[in-house]
N, C-alpha and C positions, 0 to 999 in steps of 0.2 A: 431492479435498480440498474442504472447504466453507469459504467465506470469510464472515466477519462484519465488518460495517463499523459503526463508532461513528456515532451520530447527528451528531456534530460533523464527522466526515470526510464523511459523505454530504451534509450541507448545504454544506460548503466546496467539495466536488467539483462540486456543481451550479453554484456561483458561478464556478468555474474554467472549466467548460464554456461558460458564457456569455461570460466576459471574455477567455479565452485558450484557444481550441480546440486550438492546438498543444500546450500544456502538458497538456491533458486527454488527448490521444493518447499523450503520453509516460508519463503516469500509467497508462494502460491497458496500455501495453507492459510497464511494471514489474510490474503485476499478473499479466500473462501469464507473465513470467519466474518470479514467485513460485509460480504454479500448477505450472509445469513443474519447477522446481528451487528449493525454498524456501531452500536453503543457498547459492545463488549469491552470490559475494563482492560483487557490485555492490549487493546489497540491504541489507547490514548487518543480517541477520536476528538476532533475539534473542527469548528466552523472556520472557513476561510474568510478573508476580508476583502474589501474593495468590490471589484466587478464580480468576484466569485463568492460573495457573501452567502449565497444560497447553497453552496456546495460544502461537502464534508471531506476531511482528509484524516489520515491517521499516521502516527509515528511510532507504532508499537513494534518496530523491528529491532530495536536496541536490545541486546542481550540474548538473541536467539541463536 
């Protein structure tokens, strides 16, 4: 599986790494789960729309 990150995600992730390394580790764990099992219920995976309709995204970072 190939992962693509938006510019916004990449820049915000860099800030999180500096300000909250524990949260950065949690994000990396969720990414690892996504790679292993994109449909894991904790991730709240969904298909994107428009030009990206064949891509998946997840929003399972709330509450971690």
